[in-house]
N, C-alpha and C positions, 0 to 999 in steps of 0.2 A: 727753078726753088728760090724763093724770096731770099735773101742774105740779107740779114739787120745790121751787120757787123762788118765794119772796113777792117782792113788788114793794119791801117794805123791804130784804131782804138785797142784792138788786141795786144800789139805790140805794147802799147803805151800801159794798159792795163797790168800786164805781166812785167813789165819794169816798175810799175808801181808798187806791187808785191814783194820782187826783188828788192827794192830800195827799203821797204818796210822791212824785210827780215834781216838785210845786211845792216840796218839802221840799229836795229834791236842787239844784234850779235856784237856791233862795236859798241853800242850803250854797256852791253853786259862786261866786256873787256873793262870799258873805263870804271864800271863798279869796283871790281876789284883792285884798281888803282888808286881809288879815292882815297884820302884821311883828311880829316877825320870821320868816324860814320856820322849819319845823320842821328838825330836824337830820338828818343823813345816815341815822342809823340808822332813824329813824322814817319816812322817806320811803314813800308808798305804793309798791307792788312794781311793776316796769318791765313796762309792757304793750305786748303788739305792736299797731300802728296796723291800723286792718280793710283798708289798702290791701295789707298785706303778708302777710296770711291766706292759706296755702296749701292747695290743695286738690288731689285727682288725679284729679278727675272725668271727664278723659279719657286717663287712663294715664299722666301723667307730670304732676311736680308744676308747679303754675302757681299764680301770683297770682289770687284767687278774682273779683276787679274785672277781670281779662282772660277769663273764660271766659263764653262766651255761652250758658251752661244756668242754669235756676234751680236752685240747689243752697245747701243751706244746712248749715254746718259748726256743732257743737259741740267744741270743743277741752278738753282734758282739766279745765283749771281750771272753765269752764261746768258740765261734768257733774257735778263735784264741788257747786259752788255750787247746783245744781237738786237735788241728791240723788238723782241718776239712780242707780238701783242695777240695773233690769232692763230689757231693751231697750224695752218697751212705754211706759218712762217719757218717753221722748225726744218723744211726741206733745204736750206741754206746750209745747214750746220751739221745732217746725219748723210754719212756716204750711202749711195746706192737709193737714196728715198728721193721719190717726186710725187706731184699732185696735177690730177687733172681737176680744174673747175671753170665752171663759166658762172658761178654766184658764189656769194659766202653761204649756202643752203644745198648747193649740191656739188660735194666734195669727193674725191676718190682719190685714196693714196695708192702708192705705186712702190714696192720694193722688190729690187732684181727683177723689174719688169713685170710682177704678179699683180695686175689690175682687173678691174671689172668698169669698162666705159660706158656701160649702158646706163643712161640718165634716168631712168624709170626710179621714181622714189620708192617702189616696194623692193628693190633692188639689194641685198645684202652684199658689202665688199669684202673681198677675198684678204685684206690687211685691216684686221681686227682693230678698233679704236677703241679704248677705255679711259672712263674718267673716273679714278679712284675705285676701280673693280666693276663701273657700271658701264656695262657694254651697250654699242650704238650699234644698233641692227639694222638702220637706213643710212643711206648716204646723203640724206639732208640732216642727220644727226651730226654727223663727224666732223663738221665747220663750227668753230664756236670762238669766243674770245678767250685769251689766255692770261691771267692774272692770280696771283698767291699761288704760285706753284713752287712745290718744295723741289721737282726733277720731274722731266720727262724721259721716258726709257723706250727707246726704239728698238725692237728686235728682228732680226732679219731670218728669214726661214720657217717654215712650217712649224706653228704651235697647233700641235694636236693632242698634248696630253692634260699638262697644268691648267693650262688660262679655259675661263668657262665657255667660251665659245670656239670650235675648232676653225683654223684658218690655214690657209695655203700659201699666204705671200708672208704674215708676220704678223705684230702686234705692237703698237702703240700706245703706250699707258702713260696718262696725265695724271700726276700724282700731288695734289695739293698739300698746303701746309697744316699740318695737326693744330688744334688747340694746345696753348701752354699752360704751366704750372706757375707763372710770372706774367704779370700785365705788361703786355707790349702792342705795338702796333706800328704803321708805316701810312706815308701818304706820298705818291707820285702825282704829278702834273706836267703834260705834255703838250708844248704847242707846235704847230708846225704847219707849212706851206698846204695850200686849199684850204685854209679854215679850220685845220686840225685842231682838236681839242680832246684829249684822251686823259682822265681823272680815274685813278685806282685806289685802293688802300683797304686795310684790315687793321681789324682791332683784336687781340686776344689775351685770355686770362682766368683765372680761376672764378666760378661761380659759388663755390664752396670749396669743403676739405675734399670731397672727391666726385666734381662736377668741375669740366671746364670749357668754354666757350672759344668759338671763332666765328667771326662775320668780314668775308670781303667783299669788295666791289670792283665794277668797273663801268665807266661810262665813255662810249667812243663816238663823236662826231665831225664830219667834216662835209667839205661839199662837193667832193667828187672830183676825180681826174681825166673823165671823159667828157671833155667840151664839146658841147652844142653848136654847130654853126648856124642852126634855123633860130632866128627871132623868136623869144618868147618860151621856146623849151629848155626847160632846166638840165643841168650838166647831169651826168650820172658816174657811177660807182664809188657814189659816198657812203661812207659808215655814219648809220644813225641806231645804235641799240645801246641796251646797258645789261648787264648780270649782274647777279648776286648769288652768293655760294653761305651758307649758316653752317657751322660744324659745332655739335657737343659730343664730349667723350668724359665717360661716365664710367666710376669704378667702383661697384657694389660690392666688392669685397677682394680678398688677395689674388683671385684665383680667375676673375673675370673683368673683361673691358669691353664698353657699349661704346659704339660710335654711331651717330647720326649726322647722315648729311643730308641739307637740300639745295637744289641750285634752280636757277629760275635765268631764263634767257627771253628778253623781248625785244624784236625790230618792228618797226611799224613805219611802213612805206620807205622801207631803206632802199636807196637806188643802186644797190650791188645787181642790176639785172639788165640786159640786153647791151652789153659791152662791147660789143661786136665792131672790129673795123669794117669798112666799107670795102669788099674785095669781089669783083666781079670774076666769076670763072665759067668754064663752058664742059661740059662732059666730053671725054675723048672715046674712042672705039672702044674702050672696055666701060664706058659710062660712069669712070670717075674725072672728078674734076681738074683741070689745070689752068692755072692763072693766065687770064688774059692780055695780049698785049692792049695798047689805046687803039690800032688801027684794025684789030680783029672782029667779025660780025661772026657771033656763035651761030652756027646753022640749026643747032637743037632749040635754041629757042626764039630766032628768026629777028634777032634784033641787031640793033645799028652797032657799026665799030666801036668797042670797048664798053657796052653796055650790059649790064646785069641784066637777068630775065624780066626784071618788071620796066626795064628799057631806061633806068637810071645811070646817070655815070658823073661821080664829080672827082677829077684827076687830084684835086688839093687833099683829099683824104684817104685815097687808095696805097697804101703801102707797097703793095708790087710795083707801082711805078711811080715810087718816090713820095707819095703822102704822107700825111702824118697819122700814125694809126691813132693819135691819142685824141682826135676830133669824129664827129657823127653827125649825119644828118637824120638821124632815126627821129620819127615825130610819135610814135606809140607810146603810150605811158609805160614806164618797165619800173617796177620794183619788186621788192618781197616784203611780205609780211610774214613774220614767225615768230611763235612764241612754244618755248619747252619748259616743262615743271618735271622736277625729276626728286625721286627721296630715296633712300639708301639705308638700312639697318644693318650694321655689321656687330657681331657678337663673338668674341673670342675666349672660350672658356679651357681652361687646364683640366685634362681628364684622364686620372691614370699618368702614363708615361709621356701624353702627347698633349694637343691642342687642337679641339674643335671648333670650327671656325664657321657661322652659317651668315649669308651674305641675301638681304633681302631687298629685291631693287623694283622701283616702279619709275616709267616715264612715260609721258602725254606729250604730244608735240601736234601743233596745228599750223601749217605751212600753206601759203599762197603765192604763188611766184607768176609773172606775168612780163612779157617782152614785146617789142618790137624786133625782128629776127635779121636784119639786111642791111640794116646802117642807112635806109633811105627813106625819104619822106612820103614815097609812093604808099599804095593799097598793096603792101609786099607781104612778108613773112609775120606772121604773129603766132606767139606760143605762150601758153601757160600750163602749169601745173599746181596742183592743191593736193594736199595732201592730210588726213587725221589719222593720226597712229597712236596706239596704246601699246606698251611693252612693260611687263612683268617677270622677275626672272627669280630665282631662289637655287643659291648653290650651298652644300654641304661638303666640306672638307677636314679630313681628321690626318694630322701630321704627328709623327713620332719619331723617335730616333731610339735604336737598341740596337747595342754594339757598335759593328761597324756600318749598320745600314741607316739611312736616312728615307723614312716613306711617306708618300701622302695617297691618302684614296678619297674619292669625292664623288659626288652626284650632282647634275646640274639639269636645270628644266626653265623653261621660256616660252613664255605666252605671248605672241604678236598679234594685233588684230589692225588693219589699215583700209582705208576706204579712200579712192583716189580719183581724181578727174585731171584731164587733160586734152589739148587743143596744139596742134601742130599744120596750121593753115599759109595757104599761098593764095590769097584772096584775088591776087590780080588775074587769075586764070580761073577762079569760081569753087577753088579745093577749100573748103569749111568744113572739117569734121567736127564731132563733140564723142569723147571718148569717157566711158565710167569704167571702174575698176575697182575689184577688193582683192584682198589676199589675207587669209588665216595661217600663222603658223604655228603649231605645237610640238617643240623639240625637247627631248630630254639624252642625258647621256651620262654615262658611268666611265670613270679613270682610275688609274693606278700608276703609281712612278715610286720607283725607289733606286737609291745612290746606294752602291756598296763600294765600300773602301777595304777592298779583298784582300791587299797586298799594300807594304809599304810603297807610297808614292803612285798607286795605282787605283783608278778607280772605274766600276762600271756603272751606266745606269741605263734602266730599262725602263719601258712605260707603256702602257697599252688602254686606248679610249674606244668605245663603243657609241655611236652616236645615232639618233632616229628622228628624222623629221616627218611630220604629218602637216601637208600644204593643201589648202582647199582654196581656188581662185574662181574668179568671175570676172567677164569681160563682155562689154559690149561698145561698141563703135558703130557709129553712124554719118555718114556724110550726102549730103543732098546732090542731086545730078547736076551734072557739068554739061548742058547742052552744044556750047561752042567743041567740047572734045568728042562729043557724041556717049558721054559716060552716064549708065544709070545711076540711078540712089544706091548708096551702099550700105547693108547693113550686117553687122557681123555680131552674134551673141555667142557665148561661150561659158556655160555654168552647167551646175549637175543635174539641171532639169532638160538644157536643150543645148544643141550644137547647129547653128545655120549658119551661110547656107549649107546645104548636105552635099554630099559627093567625096568627103573626105574621109580618114582612117578616124579620124578624131571622134571621140564620143563623149557622152555627158559624164560618164565615169572617170574620164580623163580629168576631168576639174578638180579631184582628188588624188593626190600623189603622195606616195609614200617613199623616202628617201634613208638609206642607212648606209653605215660603213665603219670598219675600224681604221684607227689610226695608231700609229706606233712612233717609239722612238729608241734607239740603242745607238749608246756612247760608250766610247772608251776613252779616258784622260789617262795620261801620263807627267807627272810634275817630277824632272830630274832633279831639280833644287827649287829652292823656294821662289825663285823669281824667274821660272819658267815653267810652263804648262804647253803641252801637247796633246789636241785632242781630235778623235774622228769620229763621225757620229752619222746615224740614217735615221732621217725623218718621214716618216710616209704622212703625209696631209690631206685633208680632203676639204671640199666644199660641199654644201647641200646643192640639189639641182632646184628648178624652180619654174616660173611660168615668165613670156616674154609679152609686156603689155605694151604694146605701141600706142605713141601720143596720136600716130594717125595710121590711116585704114587703106587697104589698096584698091586699086581700079579694077574695075572687072577685066577680065576673067581670074584674078589672083586669089580672090579670095580664100579659095581651097587650099593653094599653097600656103598662104599664109596661115592657116589654122593649122596645119602639118606641123608649122614649126613653133607652134605657142608654147610647147613643153621644151626644156630643155635638161639635160642629165647634168648630176655632179660630177665635178671636176677630182681628179688625183694628181698629186703631186709626189714623186718619189724624190727626197731630195739626199745627196751626200756631200759632205762637207769635213775638210780635214781644216785645222786650223791650229796657231802658236799665240800664244800672249806671252809677253816677256815683261818682267819691271827692271829697268836699268837704273845704275846713280842713285842708290838708294830712293827709289822709288819716285825720283824727278823725271825719268824718261820711259814709257810707256812704247812697245812697237807691237801690235797686233796685226796679225795676217791671218785670212780664212780664204780659202778655196772652194767653191762649190759646184757640183753638176746637178741638174734638174730634169727630170725624165717626167714630161706632163703627160696625162691620159685625159683624154675628152676634155682639154682647156675650155674654158669658157669665152670664146671670141666674140665680140661684139662686130656688127655689122650692120650697116644703114642701107637699105635699099631702095632707093627712091624716098618715100614719105614714111615709109615703115622702117621702125627699129627692130633687131631681131639679135637672137644669141646662138650660135653654131659651137658645137665641139668639134675640136679639132685637137690634134696632137702637137705636141710642142716640146721643145728641148732647149738649154741652155747650159751655161758655163761661165766660171766668172772668178776674179781675184781680186780681193778687198785688203787695202794695206793702210792701218792708221796709227801716224807717229804724234804723240803728243809730248812736248817737252818744257822743262821748266828749267833753264840755264843758273838762273840765279832767283833769288825772292821778286825781283821786279820785271822778269822778263818770262812771257807763256808764248810757246809756237805749238801749232798745231798744223799737220798736214795729213789728208786724206787722198786715195785714189782709187778707182775701181775701172777693172777692165772685163768686158764682157763680149758675148758672142751668143746669140741665141735663134730661133727659127720655127715658126710658127706653119705647121705643114698643112699643104694641099688646101689652098685657100682659094673659094670659088668668087671669083669678082661679080659685081653687078650686072656683066653682060651673060653671065650664067654658063658661059662656056669657057673661060680662061680660068686657070687654075695656077697658083703660083705660091710660092714660099717667101715670108717675110719676116721679120723680126718680130721680137714682142715688142707691145707698145712702151716707147718712152724708155727704151734699153739701149743708151747710145753704146758704142766701145769703148769708149773712155770717157770717165768724168772724175773730176776731183775737187777740192777745197782746202784753201788754207786760211791762218789765222795766224796775225800776230800781235800780242799785247805787250805794251812796258809800261811800265808803273815808276814814278818817280817823287821822291819827296821836296815839297816846295813849302815854305813855310811850317805850318802846322798843320798841314794837309797832304793828300796824296794826289798828284795828275796823273794820269792815263790818257795813253794812245794808241788807238785799233785799228786795224783794217783787215779786213777777211774778203775775198775770192772766191768765186764758184765758176766753173768752166764744165762746159758739156759738147762733146761731139755731136754731131747731128743724129738724128732720129725722127721715127713716127709716132705721132697720136693714135692710129689706131693698127691693129690686124691687117686692115683692107691697103694701108700706106697709100691712099690717092695722092698726086703728086701736090695736091695742096694741102696735105697733112703731113707732109716733110717740113721740118723745123732744121734750119741751118745751125750750125754751131755758135755757141755764144759764152760771153765772159759777164758775168756781173760783180761788181765790186761796192763794200761798203765801208762806210769809215767812223770812227767816232772818238771824240776826246772829251775827257770830263777831270773835274777838280773836285774833291771833296774831303771832309774831315779824316784824321786816320784811323779812328774809331767806326768808323762807317756811319755816322750818325746822319749826315748829310751829302748831298753829292748834287753837283749841276753837271749834265752834260751836253754836247751837241752832238746830233749823229745826221749823214747823210745816206739814205739807201739809194742803190743803183747811181754809184756817183757819176758814172759817165753817160747816163741815160741810153741802157745799152736797149733796143727794140726786140724784145722775143717774145713767144708768145705760150701762154700756160695752157690753152684749149685752142682745139681747132675741130672743125666737123666739116665735112664735105657735105654741101647742101646744094652742089651744081646742077645735080639730076634733079632736083626738088624746088629750086627759086633761084638757080643761076648764081650764086653766091659762095664764098665760105665764111663759116660762122666762126671768126677767128677771135680770139681775146688776147689781147697784149697784158704783160706784166705791167706795172705800176711805171710811172716814167720816174725822174728822178723825184725824191722827195726827203724834206729835210726838217730839224726841227730842233726844240730845245726840250729837256727833261731836268724837273727838279724833284729829288727824291728828299724826304725826311723820315727819320726811324725814331723810336723814343721808347720808353719802359725798360725792360730787364736789357742789362749789359749797356747802359745808354746814360748812367746817373750821373 
């Protein structure tokens, strides 16, 4: 297995973290001995005690320490301090959250090992992503720029009752800043290496006595960090997009609030594609890839020593042989075009003893992604995807309080219509398929949840949801004959009128599928005092079944087997959790602990078998322990530490040789991972200076359930740093940051393509990036 991190670097990172924490603690003691105190103008900015942090994890504003759910919030200031500019950046700050992405338009989040690695655009992820209650039904909607947010809430565990779309893994809610009653605004400018320029800002204020508005935007551009070694071929990995958000808030009467949100995202020729390092690999006896040494000739491909399937090698860019993972020899144009338009209308009206909420949402997206897939200049792997997607949803819910009860009932409906194209070709031996796909989904659900405070310091929560999905799919895949391999022309058709070739048990009626299930929540809370909460819960979560629409087609005579695997069943997760939430030292310290056990039925496990991707239903189980500690010993010092222990197993996995059966961990579920942060603020002159360091560590893990040797990732540690100086009232700030301080080499995506092209599709995280951000705020509170 390729190890990207030396012992020396690991020791240095841990020493740096310890030094940061020790420095902060020493400074805190020095604070208490100082005299005289700093002037009022230079005092550190007022901060919110941890036990006053508000979240909406249960569809109403609550103190985070009163919510018996494993939830991690990131507020506006934290997002800025961590230099978070895209949705995927939040993984460095949320325990047990990971992501799998080979481009900005293809993102799958992973919570507690629950993920969906199928890269088909039609697939819904098991971790639901929302922007202001706007659900992302496709994995190409889950990656977007982050700007002007009030907070991000990450809920770990099945969300089956209250949230719009049932999800087995959890939910991530990105909540934007609302319009304000007084005029205000801000602007940020970031410049960094790779010629990065990021500009974002917002304006907010009243338009009339009962109407407020807010407009926010971001523009993000740079040259890219994946350097081409081929003269005349541009670098890749660059951002080139912009996004806007407009919000209107209207109060037509004392009992009604109306909110309109419009979002727009545009990326035109963004080079976030084909970011793979060049990594030759050879199939082993189980047809799973292993990294080949420089003197090894792969018998499967019949190539020379150290070469990939195309016969190419360049040792200087092969990471497993000590080469540079941030360089590429790919010559195929690689880019993504993406446009998303979305609108949402929310109406909250007080009726009787409760509030009726209506959320009407519409999204449309158009995406085309193309890449060269083997980082070589030869006519090797070529891949593209295109998607046109329309999504509409409507949710009604009514929430009321009666005596000791807090009750919510609701209905949710969603319609998704998608048309897709794709190609996963290896042209060097003549394999060049064309695939078209379509999927239509009509979904509805009804749900109810009640919180009953049945005794002093005791509360019982019960929830039930019924959901039903009607899906219709169509698939057509064609590949020309390959004379050298004696392979005839391949044609596969699957729709409501015809299934071809004949011979399988699949019929045209299978193109229309109906899935339904019940999900439930049972929870008991006990609060022995105001600073301590114990809870135990059972959550039954489920995710709909669907179709596996491969961007490649099988060789003869395997088309019949391929047809048999087109439909996969829903997955069900029975989750048991016990936890504690405690507030100490007057709310300046919180210690939260959660232990969980997951029992999976029909886990939707992604598998790539040669040129064909498929989803197999397997049983699985997992257990884990999560610990989160936040401390603010003084107004100047903030400390954060989180750790996760996990043990998981996906059972009876059939390897690509179709003979060997093994058990493996859930994807991206390391036995241990942790993150830590230390931030210290000090008055200097009339302003506030701050220094911050954060570190993330993970044990080794696999990217897929098949866990080929080339899909194993070694443990790694990533450190980031930030220093800043700004006005005491927060009016302005200038900050310098470094991400991936020690330039740790680790992958955020890995895909075994050894059986298809003699390579590994591995995407390394960005190398060291650094820059300066200048921020300015004006309006209310800054006169």
